[in-house]
N, C-alpha and C positions, 0 to 999 in steps of 0.2 A: 477317733478325732485327727484332723488334720497338723492343725499349728501349735505344739507345745507351750505350757506356760511358761519358758522361758521364750521361744521363739513369737509368743505376743507380747512380750514385757517389750523386747528389743524392739519389735516393730512398733509399739504405743509411742516409745521413746523418738524412732524417728517422725511417726508421723504429729510428732506433735511440735516440733521443731520445722519440719517443712510447713506449718500451719503458721507459723510465727506471723506476723504482718500483712499477711496473703488472706485470710479466712477470717468473718467476723460476723455478726448479726445479733437477730433477733428469733426464737421461736415464735412462726408463724399461725395465723390461729388457724389455718389449715391442717396442720400437721397436730398441735397440742391442742384440740378442739375436746377429745374425749380423755377422761380422768381413769387414774385405777379404782378398785375395788365396788366398780358401778354392780349394781344388781340385777342381773337376766332374770323374763318372765322364760314361759315353755322348758323349762329345765329338762322335764320327758325327754324330749328329742336329742340333748345333748349328752355328748360321752361323757365319760368323768374322766379324770384324771387319775392316773393308779400311778403307786408307787412302786418302782421295783427294786428300790435299796436304797437302805439308809443306816447309818452307824449306830445312828439313836432316832428312835419317834415316840413323842407325847401328844397327849390331847384326844381331843373328839371324834364323832364319825367327819363332822363337816369342818374340824379344823384340826388341823394336825401343824403340830411342830416337827422339822426332821434335822439334823446334825450328822456331816460326815460321809462325804462322799455319798450325796443324793444322788439317784436317779430318778427321773419321771417319766411318766409315757401318757401321752395322748393320740389313737389313733398313730398314725404317722410319725409326729412329733417324739421327739425326745429331747428332756431337761437336764444338763448335767449342772452340780452347783456346790457348794460347801453348807449349805442350809438351806432350807425352804419353809415359809411358812403357809400352808393350803388354808383357805378359807372360802367357803360356798363355790369349789371349782376354780379359784382362782388362787395364780400362787404369786406369791413376792419371793424370791430367788438371790440368794448373796452370795459372794465369794468363786472366783473363778466359772461363771457361767455361762455353758456351751447348750445354744439352744439348735434344734439338729431337724430338719424336715427330707426328707424321704432321701436320707444317706446320701443327698447331692447337695443339701446347703445348710452351712454350720453359720452361726452368729454367737461370737466373743465377747461378753460384756464384766465388769465386774459388779452386777447387779442386774435385776429383771424383774416384771410386772408383768405377769402372761395371764390374762381371762383366756380361760379353757368355754368358759360360756358364748363368747365370739371369737375366740380362737387367735387373739392378738396378741402381741407378743411390746412389750415396750423396753429397751435395752438404755442401761445408762454405766458409762465409764470415760476417763478421761478419752480413749479412743474404742468406740466399737467397733470389730470387727466382723465385716459379713464375708463365707467366701461360698463362691458357687462353679465349679470346674476349674476352667485357670483362671478365674479374675476377682479380686480381693476389693473389697469396700471398708475402708477407712474411714466412719462417720465420728466426729468431735463430739464429744458429752451423751448424745445418745442415738436411738433409730429405732423407729416403731416399724412394726412388723405386722402384715394381715398377712395370716399362714391361709386362709380360706383362697384369697385370690394371689397370695403369693406376691405380694407387693410391700415394698421396705420403703420409710418416706426417713430422710432428715431434712433439720434446718436451722443448724449450727457449721454448717459445712462438711463437706468428706472427699476423699479423694480413691478415684477408683483404679488401678492397677488390674492391665491387662495386658501378658507381655511384656513390651518395650514400651507400652501406653501409657500415660499416668494422663486421667483426667480428674478435677477440682472444680469444687461449685460450692454455693454455700448454704443452697437447697436442692434438693431432687427426690423425684420419684422412681423406684427400682423395681420395674415390672417382670421378676423372674422368668414367670412363665411363658411372656414373649420375649424372653432374651433384650429388652430394651430401657436406658436408662433417657428419664427426662432429668436434665441437668438446668439450676436457673442462677440465675444470678453470680456473676463475677466467675464463670465458667475459665478453666485454663486447660487445654491440653497439649501434652508435653509428649511427643514422638518421636522416634530415631530420625524425623525426615523434616519436621517443623514444630514449629511452637504455635497454638492458635488459644486466640483470647476470644470471648464473647460474652453477651449478658445471658443466654438460653441457647439450648440444643440436642438435639436426641442421639443416642447411642447404643445402635444395636450389638452388643456381644456376641452373638454368634457370627454376623455377616461381618462384623468389625467397621459396619459403615455409620457415620456422623451426618445427621440431619440437622441443618442451619434455619435457625424459624427467626435468629435477630440479627443485628449488624454483627460481622463475623469477621476479624481479622486473622489473615494466616501469615507467620511467619517460616521463611526454610534460606537455605544456604541458595538458592536458585530463584526464589522469588519471592513478590508479598503480595498478597491477595485480600481482596475486601470484597465482601456480599451481604445481603442481608436477608438471602435466602440459597440453598444449594442443597449438595450431597459431596463427601467425601470417605470416598474407599480406602482405609487402612491397610487392608489387605495388600490393594494394586498401586498404592499411592496415585488415584485419580478423582479428580473431584470436579461437580458439574453446581456452576457458581450463576447466580441470577439477583436481579433485582439490585441496581446501580452494581455492581458486576465490577469489580476493579483490579488488574494485576499490574503489578512493577515490578522489574528487575533493574536497577540501579537508576541512568538516567531515564530509563525504558518507561514508558506505562501504556497500559492498552484500558478501552473500559469499551463494553459490549451489552447487550439484552442477554445474551447467556455467554459464560466464558466454562470452556474443557479445558483442562489442566490432565498431562499425562506424566508421572516422574519419570518415568523406565524410556519413554521412547521421548521425554524431552518435549510432547508435541500441547500447544497448545492453542484453540478454537475458539476465536472469537465472532458468535453467531448473532446479527442482526442487530443492527447501528453500532458497525465494530469499529473503533479508533485506535491509533496507535501513534506516540509520540516519543520520540528516540531523538538520539541527539544530532542534532539539526536537521530532525527527520519528519514528518508526519505523514500519516495515510489513513483512509477511510476508505470503507467499502458494507456493501451488504454481510459479508464473512469476510474474516482474516484466518488465516492458517500461519502459524507461526514455531517452528523447531528450534528450542533452544542446545540442540547438539550441531545439529547442520548449519544451522544460523538462517532457513530460509525463511522467505515471506512471502505468504499468497493472499493475494486480494482478488476476491472473487464478486463481480456485481455490480455497477457503477463506481471501478474503483478508480482511486486517486490518491496519488505517492505523491510525495515535496521531499528531494535527497537535494538539501542546500536550495540553488535556485531552480534546480532542474525539478519541472512535473510533467508528471504522466497522467493522463486519464482514460479511461478505457471500460472492456469488459472484464478482463484477467489483466493482474500485473503479478509477477513473478520476481522477488530480488533476495540476494543472498547476501548477508550486513558486513559477510567475512570478507568476500573474493569482491562484492561492488560493484556485482553484475547484478541487469535488472533486463526482462526481457517480457514481451506485451502478449495478449491471443484477443484473437478481435478487434474489431476497430477501437483505435487506440489515438490520443493525442499525445505526443512529447512538446513541453514546452523548454529550450534551452536555450535561455537568452544570448542573443536577438532572434535566436531560430525556432520558431514551430514547425513539426513534423507531426503529420498522419499518415496512418498504418494499418494495413490487418495484422502485421506483425512484426514485433520491433526488437533488436537486443542493443545492450550497451554494455561497456564496462567504464564504470564509474572513474577508474582507478587509471585506466588509457586513457580515455576518452573517448574509445573506439567503439562507433554502433553499427547496424545494418538494421536496412527497413524494407519490407513487399511489403507487396497487395495493395495498388492504386497507394501509392504513396503522394504527398501533397508535401513539400516542403516551401516556408517562408521565412525569409530575412526580414524583422519589421524593422531594422535600422535603413534599409536601401531600398525597400518598399518591392524587393524580388521575391518571385516564387517560380519553383520547379515543380512538376507531376511527371511522376516516372513510376515502371512498374516496382524498379529494384533500386537499390541505394546502398552506399557508405556513407560514414559519417564521421568528423571529430571534432569535439569540441572546441579543441587549443587553436585553430587559427579557420575556426567556422567555415570546416571543410565538407563538400558535399557531392558526390560522385553519384550520379544516376545515368542510370543503362538498362535497356528492357524496354519494347514496345516505345521505343522511339519516344525520349523524355521532351517536355515542352518546356521550355523558361519564357517567365513572363515578367517584365518593368512599367512601370507607367511613367510613360514618356509623355511629355506636351498634354497631359490628360487623356491620353492616349494610348493605349497598352500596347509596348510592343514584342511580339510573338518569335520565335526561336526554337527550331526543332533537329533534332540532330538524332543519330546512332549511340552519341554519348553526350553529357555535357559535366562540367567539373566546374565548380564554384569554389571559393575559397579566398581568405585576407590575407594579410600579410603586411609587415609594416615597412614605408619606405625610406628613402634616403632622409627623408624629413622628419621622420620619427612618425608618419600619418598612418594610420591604420583603413587603407586601402582593398579594392574589391578585383578578384581576377577572376575573369569565364574563362573555360576554354571549350569549344562545340568542336568536335569529328567526325568526321562521314556523314555524308550526306548532309549537309545544312542548310536549312529552310529557315529563310524571314519574311515576316509580314509585319506589316503595319499601316495603318487607314493610307499613308500617301507614300511608303515607303514598302519597297519587298527585295527580297534578294537571293542569292544560291550562291551555295558554293561547297569546296571538301572540308576545310576547315578553318575554327574561327576561333580568336583570343581578344576577349577586351578586355582593357587596364587601365583601370582608374585611376592611375598615376596621370599618364596623358590625354586620358578621357576617347580613348580610338578606339575603335573597332577595329581589328585586323581580317581578312579576309584570304585566304589564300587557297591554291586550287581552281584555276577556270571560274575565278567569281563572276556574277552577274549583279546590277543591282537596277531595281526601277524605283523614280520617280517621276510620279503625274506619268507623263507623254513621253520620258527621256529612258533610252538603256546606259547602262553604263559597266564596259568590263576592259580586266588590265591582266596583268599578273598577277597583281596584288592589289588590293583596294582597302584603302584605310575613310574610314567614317570617322569624323571628329566631335562628339556630342558634347554641348555646352548647354547650361543652365536646362539639361534634359531634353532637349532638341536638338537636332543635326545641323550644325554649323556650316561646313565644309565635308567632298568627296576627295581625296587623293586618289589616283588614276595613275600607279606606277610600273612602267613597262611594257608597253603594246598597251598603250591605252587607248577606249575607242570608244566614243560615244555617240547614239543614234537616238535623235528626234524626230517625234512624227506624228501630231497631230490627228491626222488620218489615216495612218498606216498605207498611205499611197504614197507619196511624197516625201522624202528622208530627210532632213538635215544631219548632217556627218561632221564628227570633230576627231581628230587621229593626231595623237602624238607621243612622246616620248613619256612626258609628264602631264596630267593634266590635274588641274585642282578648280572644284567646284563650288562656291559659296553658295550657302544659302541664307536666306532671312524670310523670319517669319512661317520658314517651314517651304518655302517656294523658292524655287533655282533665281539665284539675282544674276551671278557673273560667273566666266569659266575662263581659265588661266592655261593656254596648251603651251607647253616647253619642248624644245627638241624635234626637228622635222615635224614641224606643223603641216594638217592636210585640216581642208574644210572644204566642205559643199553645203550649201543653205539658200535656202527660197528665199528672195526678197519678197517682202509685200508692199504695198502703199497703206496710204490714211486709212483706206476702207478696207484692209487686211484680203486685199486681190494680190495675186502672185503676179509680179511685172519682171522676174526675170529669174535665173539660178547663177550663184554666184560659187567657182571652183579655187578654190586660193590655196598655195605651199606660202610657206614664210617660217623663217626659223621660229619665230613667237607671235601669238596671237592671242588677242583677249576679248572676247564673247560676253555683250547685255543679254539679258533676256527680262524680260516683262509680261505675265501671263504665261511662262511657260514660251513666249517666241522670244527670236533674236531680234532685238532690235538695236543693236549696232556694234561695227566688231573694229576691233584696232588691230593693227599689222605693225612685223618688222620684219623690214627685208621681203614686201611681197611678191609674190607673182599669182595675179590674179585676172582670171575672166568672169566676163556678165554673157550666161549665156540664155537665149529666150526660149520662155516657157514653149510653147509649141512644138519647135521644129529641135529641140534636144531630145534626146535620147538617153530617159534617166535611167534606164539600169546600165548605160554605159557609165555612169558619171557615180557609181556605186564603188568606194574607197577600195584597195583590197584589205580584206578581211571583217570584211562587212558580212554583220552575221545578225538580221533581227530575230531572237525567240523567246518572242511575247508569248508565243503558246508556253513556256516554261515558268511564265510568270504565275505567282500565288493570286489567287482572287481572292480568299477568305482564309482564316486559322486551318477552317477543314481540309485545304489543299497542302497544309504541310503536314 
């Protein structure tokens, strides 16, 4: 025998204390339906109980009374007790009862009824102890045991101990041959790694696998888990949870069709309708993988991740909850108000607010209704900074209900706080800058737009075209008002050429030229400093009547339908020359350069 009488007494005391306030209930009909001392037929095929030893024996053939150190046998079954009564191959045993089968199963009780005809045992004590291998089952009050099928039943509460695992339930069925126990009613599993509470579950004593068949809650240092179906491997601390599966750690909570958990590696897999709720975070995907040790979160398939006001949608999203860095794989959309970015690949550091994007990148500022398309970009959240480069990025803005497009080798857009404490936009473009709008086009090598003064600054050989006019200068400034061109400033070596037919050219040259626009059309022009003009005068039928060549300190020209209608001069020297006899090529002012071939005709030309 494995347990001594003294050991059994100690276990009974511990077990009784363990059960106080935990286990209660009545004997179910399932277990208690069979009564002792039943007569059985077919005795010829039944193996009779034999007496191995007893200090005293009395009675007849079919009814015996045994006293003192009693040992009985039936095939592979041994019964040890202080006293026994045998009637019709049935035993009533009392005092320090031990029922042993195959030298591997022992049951300890105070008294027992054993039916040798049906090979069933009914054992009674404050605590009945069943021991098989490295596990002990401590049943309160009683235990029924079917020796043919090797199945034990209890209905008043029991505790199973195996290594560091403790399992309690009100009722249960122990299939010893299959190494499996069905625990039912108020099930509690206590292991070194967790505490489990359920209504019912199955447990394999060989593999130490727990199978959940009812609502189950698992609590551990690392997480709390709820499910209504699943499997847990106690040997390896791995779990498979399904049917309303939920995982929670602190303020973090996850749900999915299936949750897999590996405590050793710290991996949690959420499969099917996966959702993750964290501190000011939310994620959903077809599958979510979370590593509790590295804090890595991986979202696969229709992934959505929200972190504060930031939102990410894509095929795959990777986020680290410790470094606060995330990246995407596959087409993704990042919403970081007021900016929205779409890209094939994206990396972002939530702490520094810095990110990079690549692969057909589209950036849009919803507050200003501007957008940039590029191949690669760098981004900063703090000032809505966006630097675009690679494959000549293109900038677009809605002006007058019509889009203005701008393309360059590099584009930079950011926000800053002005002296008036307003948030304003700053745009920079450099190297081979090209602009297209339906009624306005331009070229330069670098450009700056500052929302503070609503001016576009064009540097390095800038050229601007508006309708039939060409504007050039060392520097060109374009003033925007109400999203429309209000005026153009030509600074140093200013030269304007106007030609409706590209045969005869009106020309204006000066140190500084200011062109005023109204409703998108050139209204008037003021020329200051060494003003020169060549313009072709028209009659009321728009027929040429002569060409006027004028030099003045200042002049002001008025336009209608892009044609000069009136000119005012200050200190002029003017000549009106006839159309037919004038050599028009000689009338071209020094610096004349009609560059209409460079003018972008569409967005494609950018």
